[in-house]
N, CA, C and O atoms as a MOPAC input file, in Angstrom:
PM7 MOZYME 1SCF
protein

 N   -109.39100 1    37.60300 1   159.90200 1
 C   -110.00300 1    36.94700 1   160.86100 1
 C   -108.82900 1    36.09000 1   162.43300 1
 O   -107.90400 1    35.30400 1   162.63500 1
 N   -109.75000 1    36.96400 1   163.08500 1
 C   -109.27100 1    36.88000 1   164.58700 1
 C   -108.57100 1    35.09200 1   164.82100 1
 O   -109.08400 1    34.10200 1   164.29900 1
 N   -107.52300 1    35.07000 1   165.57500 1
 C   -106.59800 1    33.89000 1   165.71300 1
 C   -107.28100 1    33.44100 1   166.90400 1
 O   -108.00900 1    34.27800 1   167.43900 1
 N   -107.16000 1    31.71100 1   167.70300 1
 C   -108.21600 1    31.78700 1   168.41900 1
 C   -107.77100 1    32.71400 1   169.87100 1
 O   -108.47500 1    33.57700 1   170.39500 1
 N   -106.35200 1    32.24100 1   170.35000 1
 C   -105.67600 1    33.07300 1   171.30100 1
 C   -106.39500 1    34.60700 1   171.21200 1
 O   -107.06300 1    35.05800 1   172.14300 1
 N   -106.18700 1    35.23500 1   170.12100 1
 C   -106.81500 1    36.88300 1   170.10300 1
 C   -108.26300 1    36.78400 1   170.42900 1
 O   -108.85500 1    37.43800 1   171.28800 1
 N   -108.79600 1    35.81000 1   169.57000 1
 C   -110.50800 1    35.70300 1   170.21500 1
 C   -110.99500 1    35.92400 1   171.57500 1
 O   -111.83800 1    36.72700 1   171.97200 1
 N   -110.13100 1    34.84200 1   172.37400 1
 C   -110.37700 1    34.62000 1   173.60000 1
 C   -110.16100 1    36.31600 1   174.21900 1
 O   -111.08900 1    37.04000 1   174.58200 1
 N   -108.79400 1    36.65800 1   174.21500 1
 C   -108.75300 1    37.73600 1   174.80800 1
 C   -109.45400 1    39.13100 1   174.36200 1
 O   -109.43600 1    40.09600 1   175.12600 1
 N   -110.08200 1    39.18700 1   173.06800 1
 C   -110.79600 1    40.08700 1   173.01900 1
 C   -112.39400 1    39.64300 1   173.41500 1
 O   -113.09900 1    40.62000 1   173.66900 1
 N   -112.81800 1    38.81900 1   173.47300 1
 C   -113.94200 1    38.47600 1   174.60400 1
 C   -113.98900 1    38.64000 1   175.70600 1
 O   -114.92000 1    39.25900 1   176.22200 1
 N   -112.87200 1    38.06700 1   176.46800 1
 C   -112.63100 1    37.86000 1   177.86000 1
 C   -113.19400 1    39.55800 1   178.25800 1
 O   -114.18900 1    39.90200 1   178.89700 1
 N   -111.76400 1    40.67300 1   177.38000 1
 C   -112.08100 1    41.58600 1   177.45900 1
 C   -113.63800 1    42.85400 1   177.08700 1
 O   -113.94100 1    43.89600 1   177.66900 1
 N   -114.26300 1    42.18900 1   175.97300 1
 C   -115.63800 1    43.02200 1   176.19500 1
 C   -116.49400 1    42.37000 1   177.07400 1
 O   -117.29700 1    42.99400 1   177.76800 1
 N   -116.39800 1    41.34100 1   177.09300 1
 C   -117.18100 1    41.01600 1   178.73300 1
 C   -116.98500 1    41.56100 1   179.59700 1
 O   -117.90200 1    42.16800 1   180.15000 1
 N   -115.72400 1    41.57900 1   180.08000 1
 C   -115.11000 1    42.43200 1   181.75900 1
 C   -115.72900 1    43.82100 1   181.57200 1
 O   -115.99800 1    44.55900 1   182.52000 1
 N   -115.91600 1    44.09500 1   180.41800 1
 C   -116.42800 1    45.90800 1   180.39700 1
 C   -118.04500 1    45.56200 1   180.30200 1
 O   -118.65300 1    45.91800 1   181.31100 1
 N   -118.61700 1    45.12000 1   179.57900 1
 C   -120.07900 1    44.93900 1   179.42400 1
 C   -120.30600 1    44.92500 1   181.33900 1
 O   -120.83200 1    45.79400 1   182.03400 1
 N   -119.73100 1    43.69200 1   181.73300 1
 C   -120.46400 1    43.12400 1   182.95600 1
 C   -120.13700 1    44.26200 1   184.08700 1
 O   -120.85000 1    44.32800 1   185.08800 1
 N   -118.81500 1    45.33600 1   183.85500 1
 C   -118.65600 1    45.38500 1   184.80100 1
 C   -119.52300 1    47.57800 1   183.79300 1
 O   -118.84000 1    48.60000 1   183.86300 1
 N   -120.66000 1    47.55900 1   183.23200 1
 C   -121.34400 1    48.51500 1   182.57200 1
 C   -120.63600 1    49.76200 1   182.09000 1
 O   -120.84800 1    50.88000 1   182.55700 1
 N   -119.94900 1    49.54200 1   181.31300 1
 C   -118.91500 1    50.45100 1   180.75900 1
 C   -120.22400 1    50.79100 1   179.71600 1
 O   -121.26600 1    50.18400 1   179.46900 1
 N   -119.48900 1    52.39600 1   179.11000 1
 C   -120.66300 1    52.96300 1   178.55900 1
 C   -120.04900 1    53.58000 1   177.41100 1
 O   -119.02200 1    54.25900 1   177.40500 1
 N   -120.98800 1    53.18800 1   176.17600 1
 C   -120.47100 1    53.61800 1   174.81400 1
 C   -119.45900 1    52.61900 1   173.96500 1
 O   -118.76100 1    52.89600 1   172.99000 1
 N   -119.59600 1    51.51000 1   174.58300 1
 C   -118.88700 1    50.42300 1   173.94300 1
 C   -118.08000 1    50.59400 1   172.43400 1
 O   -118.73500 1    50.19900 1   171.46900 1
 N   -117.02300 1    51.02300 1   172.21500 1
 C   -116.53800 1    50.81400 1   170.85000 1
 C   -115.10700 1    49.73400 1   170.27700 1
 O   -114.13000 1    49.39800 1   170.94600 1
 N   -115.33100 1    49.49100 1   169.27500 1
 C   -114.24300 1    48.48500 1   168.46300 1
 C   -114.02300 1    49.06800 1   167.40000 1
 O   -114.91900 1    49.42900 1   166.63800 1
 N   -112.44100 1    49.29100 1   167.14500 1
 C   -112.03400 1    49.74000 1   165.81900 1
 C   -110.95200 1    48.58200 1   165.42900 1
 O   -110.09200 1    48.17300 1   166.20900 1
 N   -111.08400 1    48.26000 1   164.49100 1
 C   -109.91400 1    47.34500 1   163.69600 1
 C   -109.02800 1    48.53100 1   162.80600 1
 O   -109.36000 1    49.28900 1   161.89500 1
 N   -107.80800 1    48.31300 1   163.49500 1
 C   -107.00700 1    49.39400 1   163.15300 1
 C   -105.45800 1    48.31000 1   162.58500 1
 O   -104.34200 1    48.81400 1   162.46900 1
 N   -105.74200 1    46.83800 1   162.30800 1
 C   -104.68100 1    46.37600 1   162.06500 1
 C   -104.29400 1    46.48500 1   160.54900 1
 O   -103.37300 1    45.78800 1   160.12300 1
 N   -105.07800 1    47.47200 1   159.60100 1
 C   -104.29000 1    47.47400 1   157.93900 1
 C   -103.88800 1    48.87600 1   158.13100 1
 O   -103.51300 1    49.35000 1   157.05800 1
 N   -103.83100 1    49.69600 1   159.08400 1
 C   -103.28800 1    51.17700 1   159.25400 1
 C   -102.09700 1    51.46500 1   160.34200 1
 O   -101.41900 1    52.49300 1   160.36800 1
 N   -101.98500 1    50.41300 1   161.18600 1
 C   -101.09400 1    50.95800 1   161.47200 1
 C   -100.22300 1    49.50800 1   162.62300 1
 O   -101.10200 1    48.97400 1   163.29800 1
 N    -99.12400 1    49.02700 1   162.83600 1
 C    -98.45700 1    47.91500 1   163.36400 1
 C    -98.31900 1    48.30200 1   164.97600 1
 O    -97.61800 1    47.58000 1   165.68500 1
 N    -99.09500 1    49.61500 1   165.61900 1
 C    -99.16000 1    49.16500 1   167.08700 1
 C    -99.90100 1    48.48300 1   167.74400 1
 O    -99.44400 1    48.29200 1   168.87100 1
 N   -100.95200 1    47.96900 1   167.54500 1
 C   -102.08100 1    46.75900 1   167.51000 1
 C   -102.73000 1    46.77500 1   166.33500 1
 O   -102.38000 1    47.40300 1   165.33600 1
 N   -104.00400 1    45.84700 1   166.48600 1
 C   -104.87400 1    45.29600 1   165.89900 1
 C   -106.50200 1    46.10300 1   165.96700 1
 O   -107.27600 1    46.54900 1   165.12000 1
 N   -106.49500 1    45.98000 1   167.63100 1
 C   -107.63900 1    46.83800 1   167.83900 1
 C   -107.43500 1    47.82300 1   168.82400 1
 O   -106.37000 1    47.83700 1   169.44000 1
 N   -108.32500 1    48.65500 1   169.05400 1
 C   -108.57900 1    49.47400 1   170.16800 1
 C   -109.90700 1    49.50300 1   170.67100 1
 O   -110.77600 1    49.71100 1   169.82600 1
 N   -110.28600 1    49.33600 1   171.90000 1
 C   -111.41400 1    48.55600 1   172.20200 1
 C   -111.61600 1    50.35700 1   173.63100 1
 O   -110.98300 1    50.54500 1   174.67100 1
 N   -112.60100 1    51.16500 1   173.05200 1
 C   -112.52800 1    52.03000 1   173.57700 1
 C   -114.43900 1    51.93200 1   174.20300 1
 O   -115.53500 1    51.60200 1   173.74900 1
 N   -113.78500 1    52.51300 1   175.61500 1
 C   -114.73300 1    52.60200 1   176.38200 1
 C   -115.24600 1    54.04900 1   177.22800 1
 O   -114.67100 1    55.09400 1   176.92200 1
 N   -116.10200 1    54.07900 1   178.06500 1
 C   -116.30700 1    55.15600 1   179.32400 1
 C   -116.45500 1    54.85600 1   180.31700 1
 O   -116.74000 1    53.66500 1   180.44700 1
 N   -116.37300 1    55.59700 1   181.43900 1
 C   -116.57800 1    55.59900 1   182.53700 1
 C   -117.35300 1    56.64400 1   183.19000 1
 O   -117.20800 1    57.80800 1   182.81500 1
 N   -118.31400 1    56.29600 1   184.30500 1
 C   -119.12900 1    57.51700 1   184.65900 1
 C   -118.34700 1    58.41300 1   185.96400 1
 O   -118.81100 1    59.40900 1   186.51900 1
 N   -116.84500 1    57.64000 1   186.30000 1
 C   -116.41600 1    58.70800 1   187.19000 1
 C   -115.50900 1    57.52100 1   187.56000 1
 O   -115.65500 1    56.30500 1   187.43700 1
 N   -114.46500 1    58.33600 1   188.08400 1
 C   -112.62800 1    58.03200 1   188.35100 1
 C   -113.07100 1    56.49200 1   189.27100 1
 O   -112.28400 1    55.57500 1   189.03700 1
 N   -113.60700 1    56.33000 1   189.73100 1
 C   -114.28500 1    55.14200 1   190.77900 1
 C   -114.83000 1    54.09000 1   189.60800 1
 O   -114.32000 1    52.97600 1   189.71800 1
 N   -115.62800 1    54.21400 1   188.67300 1
 C   -115.98900 1    53.59800 1   187.61600 1
 C   -114.88900 1    53.26500 1   186.51800 1
 O   -114.89000 1    52.23500 1   185.84300 1
 N   -113.94800 1    54.28700 1   186.43800 1
 C   -112.95200 1    53.81900 1   185.47200 1
 C   -112.16800 1    52.96300 1   185.93600 1
 O   -112.00600 1    51.87800 1   185.37700 1
 N   -111.48700 1    53.34100 1   187.14600 1
 C   -110.62900 1    52.09400 1   187.72900 1
 C   -111.74100 1    50.85400 1   187.88600 1
 O   -111.13800 1    49.85800 1   187.48500 1
 N   -112.83600 1    50.53600 1   188.21300 1
 C   -113.23000 1    49.18800 1   188.58600 1
 C   -113.36800 1    48.74700 1   187.05800 1
 O   -113.05200 1    47.56000 1   186.96800 1
 N   -113.77600 1    49.36100 1   185.67300 1
 C   -113.43500 1    48.98400 1   184.12700 1
 C   -112.09300 1    48.35000 1   184.19700 1
 O   -111.75800 1    47.17800 1   184.02500 1
 N   -111.47100 1    49.31400 1   184.46300 1
 C   -109.72000 1    48.63400 1   184.14200 1
 C   -109.37800 1    47.18200 1   184.97300 1
 O   -108.94200 1    46.19200 1   184.38500 1
 N   -109.61600 1    47.21800 1   186.25900 1
 C   -109.37000 1    46.30300 1   187.16400 1
 C   -109.95400 1    44.97400 1   186.90900 1
 O   -109.35600 1    43.93200 1   187.17900 1
 N   -111.39800 1    45.03500 1   186.26600 1
 C   -112.11100 1    44.02100 1   185.47700 1
 C   -111.63100 1    43.64200 1   184.64300 1
 O   -112.18000 1    42.57800 1   184.35600 1
 N   -111.10200 1    43.79100 1   184.19400 1
 C   -110.36100 1    43.58000 1   182.06800 1
 C   -108.97100 1    43.46100 1   183.04000 1
 O   -109.09800 1    42.23800 1   182.97800 1
 N   -107.91700 1    43.60800 1   183.77000 1
 C   -107.03400 1    43.10500 1   184.02700 1
 C   -107.07500 1    41.95000 1   184.83900 1
 O   -106.14000 1    41.15900 1   184.96600 1
 N   -108.44500 1    41.85200 1   185.51700 1
 C   -108.12700 1    40.55000 1   186.78200 1
 C   -108.86100 1    38.91600 1   185.29800 1
 O   -108.50500 1    37.74600 1   185.16000 1
 N   -109.75700 1    39.64000 1   184.67400 1
 C   -110.33800 1    38.57300 1   183.70700 1
 C   -108.77900 1    38.03700 1   183.18200 1
 O   -108.29400 1    36.96700 1   183.55000 1
 N   -108.21100 1    38.84700 1   182.39900 1
 C   -107.12200 1    38.26500 1   181.61000 1
 C   -106.03600 1    37.48200 1   182.54800 1
 O   -105.15400 1    36.66000 1   182.29900 1
 N   -106.59400 1    38.23800 1   183.97200 1
 C   -104.79300 1    37.77100 1   184.68900 1
 C   -105.22900 1    36.34100 1   184.77000 1
 O   -104.36700 1    35.47100 1   184.64400 1
 N   -106.39000 1    36.03100 1   184.95500 1
 C   -107.28200 1    34.36100 1   185.36800 1
 C   -106.67200 1    33.45100 1   183.85600 1
 O   -106.63700 1    32.22100 1   183.80800 1
 N   -106.26800 1    34.29200 1   182.80500 1
 C   -106.15500 1    33.48600 1   181.44000 1
 C   -104.39800 1    33.46400 1   181.47600 1
 O   -103.73600 1    32.83500 1   180.65100 1
 N   -103.86100 1    34.20000 1   182.49000 1
 C   -102.37200 1    34.29600 1   182.51500 1
 C   -101.93800 1    35.35900 1   181.34100 1
 O   -101.00500 1    35.21900 1   180.55000 1
 N   -102.80500 1    36.39700 1   181.42800 1
 C   -102.33500 1    37.12800 1   180.34200 1
 C   -102.40100 1    38.89200 1   181.04200 1
 O   -103.36500 1    39.61900 1   181.27900 1
 N   -101.02900 1    39.08400 1   181.19400 1
 C   -101.38200 1    40.41800 1   181.93800 1
 C   -100.51500 1    41.70500 1   180.93500 1
 O    -99.54600 1    41.33500 1   180.27100 1
 N   -100.89100 1    43.00300 1   180.90100 1
 C   -100.96300 1    43.90800 1   180.37500 1
 C    -99.29900 1    44.54700 1   179.86000 1
 O    -98.54300 1    44.56900 1   180.83100 1
 N    -98.78300 1    44.93600 1   178.84300 1
 C    -97.52800 1    45.28700 1   178.77700 1
 C    -96.91600 1    45.99100 1   179.31700 1
 O    -95.73600 1    46.08600 1   179.65500 1
 N    -98.44900 1    46.94200 1   179.47700 1
 C    -97.98700 1    48.57000 1   179.88300 1
 C    -99.34800 1    48.70100 1   180.48600 1
 O   -100.36100 1    48.10300 1   180.12300 1
 N    -99.19800 1    49.81200 1   181.73400 1
 C   -101.12400 1    50.64300 1   182.12800 1
 C   -100.56300 1    51.96800 1   182.30500 1
 O    -99.51400 1    52.35800 1   182.81800 1
 N   -101.58200 1    52.58700 1   181.72100 1
 C   -100.92000 1    54.00800 1   182.11300 1
 C   -102.18700 1    54.74700 1   182.60600 1
 O   -102.99800 1    53.86400 1   182.88700 1
 N   -102.51600 1    55.49100 1   182.74900 1
 C   -103.39100 1    56.43400 1   183.45600 1
 C   -104.07900 1    56.33000 1   184.25200 1
 O   -104.88400 1    57.21600 1   184.53900 1
 N   -103.96800 1    54.99000 1   184.99200 1
 C   -105.11000 1    55.17300 1   186.36800 1
 C   -104.98300 1    55.64100 1   187.88400 1
 O   -105.80900 1    55.76500 1   188.78900 1
 N   -103.45500 1    55.87500 1   187.78000 1
 C   -103.77000 1    57.25600 1   189.44100 1
 C   -104.62800 1    57.93800 1   189.01200 1
 O   -105.65600 1    57.68100 1   189.63800 1
 N   -104.83300 1    58.85600 1   188.10600 1
 C   -105.70000 1    60.05500 1   187.75900 1
 C   -106.91700 1    59.14900 1   186.93000 1
 O   -107.88500 1    59.90700 1   186.98100 1
 N   -107.21900 1    58.27900 1   186.41400 1
 C   -108.37000 1    57.32900 1   186.10200 1
 C   -109.27600 1    58.28600 1   185.31700 1
 O   -110.49800 1    58.14100 1   185.35100 1
 N   -108.57300 1    59.45800 1   184.47100 1
 C   -109.75500 1    59.63900 1   183.78000 1
 C   -109.27400 1    59.42200 1   182.21800 1
 O   -109.97000 1    60.03800 1   181.41100 1
 N   -108.16400 1    58.62300 1   181.64600 1
 C   -108.15400 1    57.74600 1   180.62300 1
 C   -107.30000 1    56.77400 1   180.89200 1
 O   -106.11100 1    57.09300 1   180.90100 1
 N   -107.60400 1    55.58200 1   181.13100 1
 C   -106.74000 1    54.99900 1   181.72300 1
 C   -106.95400 1    53.57900 1   180.60700 1
 O   -107.93000 1    52.84400 1   180.45800 1
 N   -104.93000 1    53.57800 1   179.60400 1
 C   -105.04900 1    52.50600 1   178.51300 1
 C   -104.22100 1    51.33600 1   179.05000 1
 O   -103.18700 1    51.26800 1   179.71400 1
 N   -104.94600 1    50.56000 1   178.58900 1
 C   -104.02700 1    48.73000 1   178.96200 1
 C   -103.97800 1    47.92300 1   177.71500 1
 O   -104.86100 1    47.21600 1   177.22900 1
 N   -102.45800 1    48.23200 1   177.17800 1
 C   -101.71800 1    47.62800 1   176.20100 1
 C   -101.26900 1    46.09400 1   176.37200 1
 O   -100.23200 1    45.63400 1   176.85000 1
 N   -102.46800 1    45.41600 1   175.78700 1
 C   -101.80500 1    43.81900 1   175.37200 1
 C   -101.19200 1    43.61500 1   173.61800 1
 O   -101.22800 1    42.72700 1   172.76600 1
 N   -100.94100 1    44.26300 1   173.67300 1
 C    -99.87700 1    44.66100 1   172.28300 1
 C   -100.82900 1    44.16100 1   171.18600 1
 O   -100.49700 1    44.94300 1   170.29500 1
 N   -101.89100 1    43.30700 1   170.58100 1
 C   -102.55600 1    44.01300 1   169.51700 1
 C   -103.90800 1    44.08500 1   169.70500 1
 O   -104.75300 1    44.03600 1   168.81100 1
 N   -104.21400 1    44.26800 1   171.55500 1
 C   -105.28900 1    44.79900 1   171.51000 1
 C   -104.64200 1    45.66000 1   173.10200 1
 O   -103.87100 1    45.43200 1   174.03400 1
 N   -105.85900 1    47.07700 1   172.44600 1
 C   -105.30200 1    48.16300 1   173.43300 1
 C   -106.22400 1    48.48100 1   173.56700 1
 O   -106.91500 1    48.71900 1   172.57600 1
 N   -106.90200 1    48.71500 1   175.30200 1
 C   -108.15600 1    49.13500 1   175.99000 1
 C   -107.81700 1    50.83600 1   176.02000 1
 O   -106.64300 1    51.11200 1   176.26600 1
 N   -108.50600 1    51.67700 1   175.85100 1
 C   -109.10600 1    52.88400 1   176.57300 1
 C   -109.96600 1    53.25600 1   177.08600 1
 O   -110.92800 1    53.60300 1   176.40000 1
 N   -110.01400 1    53.33200 1   178.13700 1
 C   -110.92500 1    53.31100 1   179.44500 1
 C   -111.24700 1    54.78800 1   179.41500 1
 O   -110.34800 1    55.13000 1   180.18400 1
 N   -112.05400 1    56.29100 1   179.00500 1
 C   -112.11400 1    57.17600 1   179.54800 1
 C   -113.03800 1    57.88100 1   180.23600 1
 O   -114.16100 1    57.41000 1   180.06000 1
 N   -113.01500 1    58.79300 1   180.92800 1
 C   -113.87200 1    59.63600 1   181.62800 1
 C   -114.74900 1    60.83000 1   180.38600 1
 O   -114.29800 1    61.82900 1   179.82600 1
 N   -115.66100 1    60.40400 1   180.33400 1
 C   -117.16200 1    60.98200 1   179.55400 1
 C   -116.08500 1    62.33400 1   178.96700 1
 O   -115.56300 1    62.20100 1   177.86000 1
 N   -115.95600 1    62.94900 1   179.36800 1
 C   -115.43700 1    64.63000 1   179.09500 1
 C   -114.30100 1    64.40800 1   178.05800 1
 O   -114.30200 1    64.79900 1   176.89000 1
 N   -113.03000 1    63.49000 1   178.90200 1
 C   -111.97000 1    63.22000 1   178.74400 1
 C   -112.01400 1    62.55100 1   177.02200 1
 O   -111.25700 1    62.84500 1   176.09700 1
 N   -112.89200 1    61.81700 1   177.02300 1
 C   -112.85000 1    60.53700 1   175.60900 1
 C   -113.77300 1    62.18700 1   174.54300 1
 O   -113.10700 1    62.88400 1   173.77700 1
 N   -114.70500 1    62.33700 1   174.69900 1
 C   -115.34900 1    64.24200 1   173.92800 1
 C   -113.87800 1    64.80100 1   173.41800 1
 O   -113.58900 1    64.77800 1   172.22100 1
 N   -113.04200 1    65.26600 1   174.35000 1
 C   -112.05600 1    66.03000 1   173.59000 1
 C   -111.39200 1    65.17000 1   172.89300 1
 O   -111.23200 1    65.41500 1   171.69700 1
 N   -110.91500 1    64.11200 1   173.38900 1
 C   -109.56300 1    63.16900 1   172.11000 1
 C   -110.49300 1    62.72200 1   171.27300 1
 O   -110.50600 1    63.36600 1   170.22300 1
 N   -111.06800 1    62.09400 1   171.31900 1
 C   -112.18600 1    61.85100 1   170.06200 1
 C   -111.33400 1    61.15200 1   169.29800 1
 O   -111.00800 1    61.42500 1   168.14300 1
 N   -110.76700 1    59.72000 1   170.33500 1
 C   -109.39200 1    58.83700 1   169.50100 1
 C   -110.69000 1    58.16100 1   168.02700 1
 O   -110.27700 1    57.78700 1   166.93000 1
 N   -111.92000 1    58.16900 1   168.35300 1
 C   -113.23400 1    57.23600 1   167.14500 1
 C   -112.72500 1    58.63200 1   165.83700 1
 O   -112.13100 1    58.28900 1   164.81500 1
 N   -113.01000 1    59.87400 1   166.05400 1
 C   -112.27600 1    60.50600 1   164.85300 1
 C   -111.31700 1    60.49500 1   164.39700 1
 O   -111.12000 1    60.44900 1   163.18300 1
 N   -110.19200 1    60.54900 1   165.55700 1
 C   -108.65500 1    60.19900 1   164.80000 1
 C   -108.70200 1    59.41300 1   163.83400 1
 O   -108.63400 1    59.68900 1   162.63600 1
 N   -108.86700 1    58.00600 1   164.53100 1
 C   -108.75200 1    56.41000 1   163.89200 1
 C   -110.00600 1    56.44700 1   162.95600 1
 O   -109.87900 1    55.32900 1   162.45600 1
 N   -111.59000 1    57.18300 1   162.14100 1
 C   -112.00600 1    57.07900 1   161.43700 1
 C   -111.60300 1    55.96400 1   160.32600 1
 O   -112.42700 1    55.16600 1   159.87700 1
 N   -110.30100 1    56.00100 1   159.95200 1
 C   -110.12000 1    54.90700 1   158.65500 1
 C   -110.23200 1    53.69100 1   159.10900 1
 O   -110.48500 1    52.71400 1   158.40300 1
 N   -110.06900 1    53.67800 1   160.18000 1
 C   -109.81200 1    52.04200 1   160.85600 1
 C   -111.63000 1    51.77000 1   160.61000 1
 O   -112.54000 1    52.59200 1   160.50300 1
 N   -111.64600 1    49.74500 1   160.57300 1
 C   -113.16700 1    49.35400 1   160.24500 1
 C   -113.86900 1    49.36100 1   161.75600 1
 O   -113.13900 1    48.82500 1   162.59000 1
 N   -114.91000 1    49.76900 1   162.19100 1
 C   -115.78500 1    49.83200 1   163.41400 1
 C   -115.97900 1    48.16700 1   163.44400 1
 O   -116.74300 1    47.79600 1   162.55300 1
 N   -115.54900 1    47.28500 1   164.12400 1
 C   -116.65200 1    46.16900 1   164.33400 1
 C   -117.56300 1    46.64000 1   165.56700 1
 O   -117.46600 1    47.44100 1   166.49600 1
 N   -118.88800 1    45.33300 1   164.88200 1
 C   -120.01300 1    45.64200 1   165.25700 1
 C   -120.29300 1    44.72500 1   166.32800 1
 O   -120.27600 1    43.52400 1   166.06000 1
 N   -120.53000 1    45.07800 1   167.42200 1
 C   -120.89200 1    44.03500 1   169.30500 1
 C   -121.92200 1    43.29700 1   168.66100 1
 O   -122.79500 1    43.15000 1   169.51600 1
 N   -122.24000 1    42.81500 1   167.71700 1
 C   -123.69800 1    42.30100 1   168.09100 1
 C   -124.18900 1    41.29400 1   168.88300 1
 O   -125.35400 1    40.94300 1   168.69400 1
 N   -123.31100 1    40.58000 1   170.01700 1
 C   -123.34900 1    40.18200 1   171.04400 1
 C   -122.56400 1    39.94700 1   172.15000 1
 O   -121.34900 1    39.80600 1   172.01100 1
 N   -123.17200 1    39.87500 1   173.39200 1
 C   -122.20800 1    40.01800 1   174.48100 1
 C   -122.61900 1    38.24400 1   174.60500 1
 O   -123.72300 1    37.70700 1   174.51500 1
 N   -120.88800 1    37.47200 1   174.90500 1
 C   -120.88200 1    35.94000 1   175.37300 1
 C   -121.11100 1    36.01500 1   176.63900 1
 O   -121.17200 1    34.99000 1   177.31800 1

């Protein structure tokens, strides 16, 4: 079960990505597999501009809640942007890179979270 703080950040990220039209949004619960994070949120953008827009939106919406990423990787090339929020790591891929790295397959032992509704 998600803590209130974690659920608020999780919902904020999902909604930000959804609002900016992220493609193929997936969430993998990895908390029983590793200590690096509880959740991977994975999506695709259609271009480097779209990927930066998705990343910017997530960062802006969380910054409004006084939450900053522990680190951000890949923003300049915008082929695979990683936003590390500690217990949630957001991966925003260019479609070809996502297919190549295939995180969903690498973390297939994790539990896929069903996104039944967007708040």
